[in-house]
Backbone atoms as SQL, in Angstrom:
CREATE TABLE atoms (id INTEGER PRIMARY KEY, chain TEXT, resi INTEGER, resn TEXT, atom TEXT, x REAL, y REAL, z REAL);
INSERT INTO atoms VALUES
  (1, 'A', 1, 'UNK', 'N', -42.576, 11.327, -0.132),
  (2, 'A', 1, 'UNK', 'CA', -42.112, 12.229, -1.025),
  (3, 'A', 1, 'UNK', 'C', -41.038, 11.590, -2.102),
  (4, 'A', 2, 'UNK', 'N', -41.435, 11.643, -3.324),
  (5, 'A', 2, 'UNK', 'CA', -40.301, 11.107, -4.252),
  (6, 'A', 2, 'UNK', 'C', -39.066, 11.927, -4.361),
  (7, 'A', 3, 'UNK', 'N', -37.939, 11.396, -4.572),
  (8, 'A', 3, 'UNK', 'CA', -36.733, 12.049, -4.702),
  (9, 'A', 3, 'UNK', 'C', -36.487, 12.482, -6.269),
  (10, 'A', 4, 'UNK', 'N', -36.286, 13.773, -6.459),
  (11, 'A', 4, 'UNK', 'CA', -35.887, 14.084, -7.719),
  (12, 'A', 4, 'UNK', 'C', -34.567, 14.536, -7.942),
  (13, 'A', 5, 'UNK', 'N', -34.217, 14.942, -9.182),
  (14, 'A', 5, 'UNK', 'CA', -33.007, 15.371, -9.737),
  (15, 'A', 5, 'UNK', 'C', -32.531, 16.437, -8.760),
  (16, 'A', 6, 'UNK', 'N', -33.333, 17.408, -8.735),
  (17, 'A', 6, 'UNK', 'CA', -32.896, 18.521, -7.582),
  (18, 'A', 6, 'UNK', 'C', -32.451, 18.289, -6.411),
  (19, 'A', 7, 'UNK', 'N', -33.032, 17.093, -5.716),
  (20, 'A', 7, 'UNK', 'CA', -32.739, 16.765, -4.263),
  (21, 'A', 7, 'UNK', 'C', -31.467, 15.840, -4.119),
  (22, 'A', 8, 'UNK', 'N', -31.104, 15.368, -5.387),
  (23, 'A', 8, 'UNK', 'CA', -29.982, 14.404, -5.201),
  (24, 'A', 8, 'UNK', 'C', -28.626, 15.039, -5.261),
  (25, 'A', 9, 'UNK', 'N', -27.691, 14.575, -4.569),
  (26, 'A', 9, 'UNK', 'CA', -26.371, 15.064, -4.399),
  (27, 'A', 9, 'UNK', 'C', -25.836, 15.175, -6.019),
  (28, 'A', 10, 'UNK', 'N', -24.924, 16.235, -6.224),
  (29, 'A', 10, 'UNK', 'CA', -24.250, 16.349, -7.314),
  (30, 'A', 10, 'UNK', 'C', -22.959, 16.103, -7.428),
  (31, 'A', 11, 'UNK', 'N', -22.378, 15.217, -8.135),
  (32, 'A', 11, 'UNK', 'CA', -21.038, 14.689, -8.098),
  (33, 'A', 11, 'UNK', 'C', -20.216, 15.693, -8.896),
  (34, 'A', 12, 'UNK', 'N', -19.071, 16.364, -8.076),
  (35, 'A', 12, 'UNK', 'CA', -18.326, 17.336, -8.698),
  (36, 'A', 12, 'UNK', 'C', -16.853, 16.842, -8.897),
  (37, 'A', 13, 'UNK', 'N', -16.408, 16.723, -10.051),
  (38, 'A', 13, 'UNK', 'CA', -15.100, 16.240, -10.286),
  (39, 'A', 13, 'UNK', 'C', -14.309, 17.078, -11.021),
  (40, 'A', 14, 'UNK', 'N', -13.685, 18.236, -10.417),
  (41, 'A', 14, 'UNK', 'CA', -13.119, 19.298, -10.838),
  (42, 'A', 14, 'UNK', 'C', -11.625, 19.102, -10.995),
  (43, 'A', 15, 'UNK', 'N', -11.131, 18.935, -12.434),
  (44, 'A', 15, 'UNK', 'CA', -9.920, 18.967, -12.643),
  (45, 'A', 15, 'UNK', 'C', -8.896, 17.803, -12.413),
  (46, 'A', 16, 'UNK', 'N', -9.672, 16.497, -12.014),
  (47, 'A', 16, 'UNK', 'CA', -8.538, 15.605, -11.620),
  (48, 'A', 16, 'UNK', 'C', -8.316, 14.799, -13.019),
  (49, 'A', 17, 'UNK', 'N', -9.096, 14.757, -14.160),
  (50, 'A', 17, 'UNK', 'CA', -8.691, 14.142, -15.274),
  (51, 'A', 17, 'UNK', 'C', -7.468, 14.730, -15.906),
  (52, 'A', 18, 'UNK', 'N', -7.340, 16.076, -15.534),
  (53, 'A', 18, 'UNK', 'CA', -6.197, 16.836, -16.015),
  (54, 'A', 18, 'UNK', 'C', -4.839, 16.805, -15.244),
  (55, 'A', 19, 'UNK', 'N', -5.075, 16.386, -13.871),
  (56, 'A', 19, 'UNK', 'CA', -3.863, 16.385, -12.958),
  (57, 'A', 19, 'UNK', 'C', -2.697, 15.406, -13.450),
  (58, 'A', 20, 'UNK', 'N', -1.424, 15.906, -13.356),
  (59, 'A', 20, 'UNK', 'CA', -0.405, 15.184, -13.742),
  (60, 'A', 20, 'UNK', 'C', -0.347, 13.974, -12.884),
  (61, 'A', 21, 'UNK', 'N', 0.134, 12.724, -13.422),
  (62, 'A', 21, 'UNK', 'CA', 0.326, 11.561, -12.602),
  (63, 'A', 21, 'UNK', 'C', 1.599, 11.638, -11.847),
  (64, 'A', 22, 'UNK', 'N', 1.635, 11.227, -10.563),
  (65, 'A', 22, 'UNK', 'CA', 2.967, 11.316, -9.918),
  (66, 'A', 22, 'UNK', 'C', 3.471, 9.975, -10.008),
  (67, 'A', 23, 'UNK', 'N', 4.782, 9.687, -10.323),
  (68, 'A', 23, 'UNK', 'CA', 5.579, 8.650, -10.273),
  (69, 'A', 23, 'UNK', 'C', 5.879, 8.222, -8.836),
  (70, 'A', 24, 'UNK', 'N', 5.394, 7.217, -8.292),
  (71, 'A', 24, 'UNK', 'CA', 5.528, 6.460, -7.258),
  (72, 'A', 24, 'UNK', 'C', 6.997, 5.948, -7.114),
  (73, 'A', 25, 'UNK', 'N', 7.777, 6.261, -5.968),
  (74, 'A', 25, 'UNK', 'CA', 9.115, 5.846, -6.134),
  (75, 'A', 25, 'UNK', 'C', 9.284, 5.309, -4.691),
  (76, 'A', 26, 'UNK', 'N', 9.886, 3.755, -4.784),
  (77, 'A', 26, 'UNK', 'CA', 9.882, 3.102, -3.531),
  (78, 'A', 26, 'UNK', 'C', 11.143, 3.732, -2.524),
  (79, 'A', 27, 'UNK', 'N', 11.162, 3.504, -1.458),
  (80, 'A', 27, 'UNK', 'CA', 12.092, 4.174, -0.444),
  (81, 'A', 27, 'UNK', 'C', 13.517, 3.262, -0.759),
  (82, 'A', 28, 'UNK', 'N', 14.572, 3.745, -0.458),
  (83, 'A', 28, 'UNK', 'CA', 15.665, 3.011, -0.901),
  (84, 'A', 28, 'UNK', 'C', 15.775, 1.460, -0.386),
  (85, 'A', 29, 'UNK', 'N', 15.380, 1.489, 0.951),
  (86, 'A', 29, 'UNK', 'CA', 15.437, 0.249, 1.838),
  (87, 'A', 29, 'UNK', 'C', 14.515, -0.886, 1.220),
  (88, 'A', 30, 'UNK', 'N', 13.426, -0.452, 0.365),
  (89, 'A', 30, 'UNK', 'CA', 12.753, -1.231, -0.304),
  (90, 'A', 30, 'UNK', 'C', 13.388, -1.934, -1.366),
  (91, 'A', 31, 'UNK', 'N', 14.470, -1.537, -1.923),
  (92, 'A', 31, 'UNK', 'CA', 15.163, -2.203, -2.929),
  (93, 'A', 31, 'UNK', 'C', 16.245, -3.207, -2.409),
  (94, 'A', 32, 'UNK', 'N', 16.243, -3.242, -1.057),
  (95, 'A', 32, 'UNK', 'CA', 16.989, -4.478, -0.429),
  (96, 'A', 32, 'UNK', 'C', 16.121, -5.468, -0.131),
  (97, 'A', 33, 'UNK', 'N', 14.789, -5.571, -0.130),
  (98, 'A', 33, 'UNK', 'CA', 13.871, -6.614, 0.097),
  (99, 'A', 33, 'UNK', 'C', 14.020, -7.566, -0.746),
  (100, 'A', 34, 'UNK', 'N', 13.943, -8.934, -0.333),
  (101, 'A', 34, 'UNK', 'CA', 14.076, -10.167, -0.952),
  (102, 'A', 34, 'UNK', 'C', 12.969, -11.092, -0.525),
  (103, 'A', 35, 'UNK', 'N', 12.572, -12.033, -1.267),
  (104, 'A', 35, 'UNK', 'CA', 11.552, -13.028, -0.925),
  (105, 'A', 35, 'UNK', 'C', 12.065, -13.867, 0.146),
  (106, 'A', 36, 'UNK', 'N', 11.367, -14.066, 1.139),
  (107, 'A', 36, 'UNK', 'CA', 11.775, -14.717, 2.380),
  (108, 'A', 36, 'UNK', 'C', 12.180, -13.989, 3.682),
  (109, 'A', 37, 'UNK', 'N', 12.561, -12.637, 3.369),
  (110, 'A', 37, 'UNK', 'CA', 12.818, -11.750, 4.307),
  (111, 'A', 37, 'UNK', 'C', 11.587, -11.639, 5.284),
  (112, 'A', 38, 'UNK', 'N', 11.959, -11.453, 6.724),
  (113, 'A', 38, 'UNK', 'CA', 11.116, -11.322, 7.720),
  (114, 'A', 38, 'UNK', 'C', 11.082, -9.720, 7.810),
  (115, 'A', 39, 'UNK', 'N', 9.710, -9.126, 7.887),
  (116, 'A', 39, 'UNK', 'CA', 9.370, -7.849, 7.896),
  (117, 'A', 39, 'UNK', 'C', 8.444, -7.693, 8.825),
  (118, 'A', 40, 'UNK', 'N', 8.434, -6.290, 9.260),
  (119, 'A', 40, 'UNK', 'CA', 7.200, -5.700, 9.609),
  (120, 'A', 40, 'UNK', 'C', 6.568, -4.619, 9.106),
  (121, 'A', 41, 'UNK', 'N', 5.225, -4.807, 8.855),
  (122, 'A', 41, 'UNK', 'CA', 4.425, -3.965, 8.010),
  (123, 'A', 41, 'UNK', 'C', 3.697, -2.951, 8.879),
  (124, 'A', 42, 'UNK', 'N', 4.134, -1.541, 8.810),
  (125, 'A', 42, 'UNK', 'CA', 3.518, -0.742, 9.794),
  (126, 'A', 42, 'UNK', 'C', 2.673, 0.353, 9.021),
  (127, 'A', 43, 'UNK', 'N', 1.366, 0.045, 9.424),
  (128, 'A', 43, 'UNK', 'CA', 0.283, 0.680, 8.776),
  (129, 'A', 43, 'UNK', 'C', 0.085, 2.142, 9.338),
  (130, 'A', 44, 'UNK', 'N', 0.350, 2.244, 10.660),
  (131, 'A', 44, 'UNK', 'CA', 0.351, 3.491, 11.496),
  (132, 'A', 44, 'UNK', 'C', 1.041, 3.285, 12.600),
  (133, 'A', 45, 'UNK', 'N', 1.028, 4.336, 13.454),
  (134, 'A', 45, 'UNK', 'CA', 1.958, 4.092, 14.781),
  (135, 'A', 45, 'UNK', 'C', 1.082, 3.348, 15.638),
  (136, 'A', 46, 'UNK', 'N', 1.859, 2.092, 16.037),
  (137, 'A', 46, 'UNK', 'CA', 1.054, 1.229, 16.978),
  (138, 'A', 46, 'UNK', 'C', 0.442, 0.135, 16.151),
  (139, 'A', 47, 'UNK', 'N', 0.527, 0.199, 15.017),
  (140, 'A', 47, 'UNK', 'CA', -0.161, -0.891, 14.279),
  (141, 'A', 47, 'UNK', 'C', 0.771, -1.456, 13.444),
  (142, 'A', 48, 'UNK', 'N', 1.399, -2.324, 13.757),
  (143, 'A', 48, 'UNK', 'CA', 2.404, -3.315, 13.106),
  (144, 'A', 48, 'UNK', 'C', 1.897, -4.616, 12.764),
  (145, 'A', 49, 'UNK', 'N', 2.253, -5.202, 11.732),
  (146, 'A', 49, 'UNK', 'CA', 2.026, -6.672, 11.297),
  (147, 'A', 49, 'UNK', 'C', 3.202, -7.381, 10.751),
  (148, 'A', 50, 'UNK', 'N', 3.703, -8.359, 11.707),
  (149, 'A', 50, 'UNK', 'CA', 4.884, -8.953, 10.962),
  (150, 'A', 50, 'UNK', 'C', 4.510, -9.890, 10.214),
  (151, 'A', 51, 'UNK', 'N', 5.567, -10.504, 9.235),
  (152, 'A', 51, 'UNK', 'CA', 5.122, -11.348, 8.215),
  (153, 'A', 51, 'UNK', 'C', 6.601, -11.727, 7.305),
  (154, 'A', 52, 'UNK', 'N', 6.287, -12.124, 6.258),
  (155, 'A', 52, 'UNK', 'CA', 7.242, -12.617, 5.388),
  (156, 'A', 52, 'UNK', 'C', 7.254, -12.282, 3.992),
  (157, 'A', 53, 'UNK', 'N', 8.129, -11.618, 3.436),
  (158, 'A', 53, 'UNK', 'CA', 8.006, -11.428, 2.006),
  (159, 'A', 53, 'UNK', 'C', 7.757, -12.329, 1.034),
  (160, 'A', 54, 'UNK', 'N', 6.895, -12.328, 0.179),
  (161, 'A', 54, 'UNK', 'CA', 6.493, -13.491, -0.712),
  (162, 'A', 54, 'UNK', 'C', 7.049, -13.261, -2.223),
  (163, 'A', 55, 'UNK', 'N', 6.836, -11.909, -2.579),
  (164, 'A', 55, 'UNK', 'CA', 7.287, -11.414, -3.728),
  (165, 'A', 55, 'UNK', 'C', 7.590, -9.824, -3.763),
  (166, 'A', 56, 'UNK', 'N', 8.390, -9.597, -4.756),
  (167, 'A', 56, 'UNK', 'CA', 8.648, -8.053, -5.049),
  (168, 'A', 56, 'UNK', 'C', 8.770, -7.946, -6.393),
  (169, 'A', 57, 'UNK', 'N', 8.161, -6.720, -6.794),
  (170, 'A', 57, 'UNK', 'CA', 8.066, -6.289, -8.150),
  (171, 'A', 57, 'UNK', 'C', 9.329, -6.178, -8.691),
  (172, 'A', 58, 'UNK', 'N', 9.658, -6.190, -9.857),
  (173, 'A', 58, 'UNK', 'CA', 11.087, -5.896, -10.496),
  (174, 'A', 58, 'UNK', 'C', 11.471, -4.388, -10.407),
  (175, 'A', 59, 'UNK', 'N', 10.541, -3.361, -10.180),
  (176, 'A', 59, 'UNK', 'CA', 10.988, -2.068, -9.790),
  (177, 'A', 59, 'UNK', 'C', 10.864, -1.719, -8.341),
  (178, 'A', 60, 'UNK', 'N', 10.735, -2.844, -7.579),
  (179, 'A', 60, 'UNK', 'CA', 10.558, -2.585, -6.029),
  (180, 'A', 60, 'UNK', 'C', 9.363, -1.684, -5.633),
  (181, 'A', 61, 'UNK', 'N', 8.567, -1.404, -6.337),
  (182, 'A', 61, 'UNK', 'CA', 7.389, -0.615, -5.858),
  (183, 'A', 61, 'UNK', 'C', 6.450, -1.338, -5.471),
  (184, 'A', 62, 'UNK', 'N', 6.100, -2.614, -5.536),
  (185, 'A', 62, 'UNK', 'CA', 5.110, -3.367, -4.825),
  (186, 'A', 62, 'UNK', 'C', 5.818, -4.718, -4.275),
  (187, 'A', 63, 'UNK', 'N', 5.177, -4.808, -3.038),
  (188, 'A', 63, 'UNK', 'CA', 5.635, -6.021, -2.291),
  (189, 'A', 63, 'UNK', 'C', 4.608, -6.935, -1.703),
  (190, 'A', 64, 'UNK', 'N', 4.619, -8.147, -1.862),
  (191, 'A', 64, 'UNK', 'CA', 3.674, -8.877, -1.427),
  (192, 'A', 64, 'UNK', 'C', 4.182, -9.654, 0.076),
  (193, 'A', 65, 'UNK', 'N', 3.324, -9.593, 1.164),
  (194, 'A', 65, 'UNK', 'CA', 3.705, -10.049, 2.387),
  (195, 'A', 65, 'UNK', 'C', 2.757, -11.033, 3.027),
  (196, 'A', 66, 'UNK', 'N', 3.223, -12.242, 3.155),
  (197, 'A', 66, 'UNK', 'CA', 2.404, -13.118, 3.953),
  (198, 'A', 66, 'UNK', 'C', 2.646, -12.699, 5.355),
  (199, 'A', 67, 'UNK', 'N', 1.241, -12.265, 6.141),
  (200, 'A', 67, 'UNK', 'CA', 1.363, -11.973, 7.209),
  (201, 'A', 67, 'UNK', 'C', 1.246, -13.010, 8.307),
  (202, 'A', 68, 'UNK', 'N', 1.888, -12.873, 9.402),
  (203, 'A', 68, 'UNK', 'CA', 1.879, -14.034, 10.629),
  (204, 'A', 68, 'UNK', 'C', 0.506, -14.355, 11.115),
  (205, 'A', 69, 'UNK', 'N', 0.291, -15.489, 11.684),
  (206, 'A', 69, 'UNK', 'CA', -1.023, -15.879, 12.344),
  (207, 'A', 69, 'UNK', 'C', -2.018, -16.053, 11.278),
  (208, 'A', 70, 'UNK', 'N', -1.953, -16.450, 10.254),
  (209, 'A', 70, 'UNK', 'CA', -2.725, -16.869, 9.314),
  (210, 'A', 70, 'UNK', 'C', -3.732, -15.572, 8.905),
  (211, 'A', 71, 'UNK', 'N', -3.198, -14.345, 8.949),
  (212, 'A', 71, 'UNK', 'CA', -4.114, -13.223, 8.579),
  (213, 'A', 71, 'UNK', 'C', -3.928, -12.897, 7.065),
  (214, 'A', 72, 'UNK', 'N', -3.461, -13.683, 6.293),
  (215, 'A', 72, 'UNK', 'CA', -3.466, -13.611, 4.673),
  (216, 'A', 72, 'UNK', 'C', -2.246, -12.996, 4.088),
  (217, 'A', 73, 'UNK', 'N', -2.264, -12.850, 2.827),
  (218, 'A', 73, 'UNK', 'CA', -1.336, -12.112, 1.956),
  (219, 'A', 73, 'UNK', 'C', -1.794, -10.680, 1.755),
  (220, 'A', 74, 'UNK', 'N', -0.888, -9.850, 1.938),
  (221, 'A', 74, 'UNK', 'CA', -1.209, -8.412, 1.451),
  (222, 'A', 74, 'UNK', 'C', -0.272, -7.759, 0.627),
  (223, 'A', 75, 'UNK', 'N', -0.632, -7.049, -0.202),
  (224, 'A', 75, 'UNK', 'CA', 0.085, -6.123, -1.242),
  (225, 'A', 75, 'UNK', 'C', 0.184, -4.847, -0.749),
  (226, 'A', 76, 'UNK', 'N', 1.459, -4.305, -0.724),
  (227, 'A', 76, 'UNK', 'CA', 1.793, -2.857, -0.131),
  (228, 'A', 76, 'UNK', 'C', 2.420, -2.361, -1.564),
  (229, 'A', 77, 'UNK', 'N', 1.842, -1.132, -1.918),
  (230, 'A', 77, 'UNK', 'CA', 2.579, -0.334, -2.929),
  (231, 'A', 77, 'UNK', 'C', 3.370, 0.879, -2.182),
  (232, 'A', 78, 'UNK', 'N', 4.385, 1.152, -2.793),
  (233, 'A', 78, 'UNK', 'CA', 5.248, 2.356, -2.096),
  (234, 'A', 78, 'UNK', 'C', 4.397, 3.757, -2.198),
  (235, 'A', 79, 'UNK', 'N', 3.421, 3.824, -2.912),
  (236, 'A', 79, 'UNK', 'CA', 2.678, 4.950, -2.843),
  (237, 'A', 79, 'UNK', 'C', 1.646, 4.915, -1.782),
  (238, 'A', 80, 'UNK', 'N', 1.429, 3.914, -0.882),
  (239, 'A', 80, 'UNK', 'CA', 0.231, 3.720, 0.010),
  (240, 'A', 80, 'UNK', 'C', 0.698, 4.452, 1.317),
  (241, 'A', 81, 'UNK', 'N', 1.740, 4.914, 1.535),
  (242, 'A', 81, 'UNK', 'CA', 2.098, 5.400, 2.892),
  (243, 'A', 81, 'UNK', 'C', 2.261, 4.376, 3.847),
  (244, 'A', 82, 'UNK', 'N', 2.566, 3.112, 3.622),
  (245, 'A', 82, 'UNK', 'CA', 2.941, 2.277, 4.528),
  (246, 'A', 82, 'UNK', 'C', 4.358, 1.712, 4.639),
  (247, 'A', 83, 'UNK', 'N', 5.102, 1.673, 5.812),
  (248, 'A', 83, 'UNK', 'CA', 6.317, 1.290, 5.828),
  (249, 'A', 83, 'UNK', 'C', 6.637, -0.133, 6.050),
  (250, 'A', 84, 'UNK', 'N', 7.566, -0.843, 5.367),
  (251, 'A', 84, 'UNK', 'CA', 7.964, -2.213, 5.475),
  (252, 'A', 84, 'UNK', 'C', 9.434, -2.176, 6.005),
  (253, 'A', 85, 'UNK', 'N', 9.518, -2.536, 7.110),
  (254, 'A', 85, 'UNK', 'CA', 10.966, -2.765, 7.839),
  (255, 'A', 85, 'UNK', 'C', 11.285, -4.037, 8.030),
  (256, 'A', 86, 'UNK', 'N', 12.685, -4.318, 7.246),
  (257, 'A', 86, 'UNK', 'CA', 13.116, -5.529, 7.527),
  (258, 'A', 86, 'UNK', 'C', 13.632, -5.940, 9.061),
  (259, 'A', 87, 'UNK', 'N', 13.166, -6.995, 9.424),
  (260, 'A', 87, 'UNK', 'CA', 13.587, -7.467, 10.810),
  (261, 'A', 87, 'UNK', 'C', 14.825, -7.945, 10.882),
  (262, 'A', 88, 'UNK', 'N', 15.759, -7.600, 11.852),
  (263, 'A', 88, 'UNK', 'CA', 17.240, -8.301, 12.027),
  (264, 'A', 88, 'UNK', 'C', 16.940, -9.708, 12.450),
  (265, 'A', 89, 'UNK', 'N', 17.749, -10.629, 11.881),
  (266, 'A', 89, 'UNK', 'CA', 17.832, -11.944, 12.199),
  (267, 'A', 89, 'UNK', 'C', 18.450, -12.072, 13.577);
């Protein structure tokens, strides 16, 4: 049986182009992060990845972290809902 236009799902996008853009604001402690800081990236309760800050954007809304154990470099945006906690030395 061939698929016709009536059988295909309709993509409904109501109102999202008119929705206001929210400004993402970093948490205060993100403003203290510096290149070389040891951090823990908390994706969800129980899922933490230790690493080292590689770069921070000028407005502190974006942080690049080199994850330990050869797991790569990850970009974290303040609007992602991911927590970055500096580890005490």
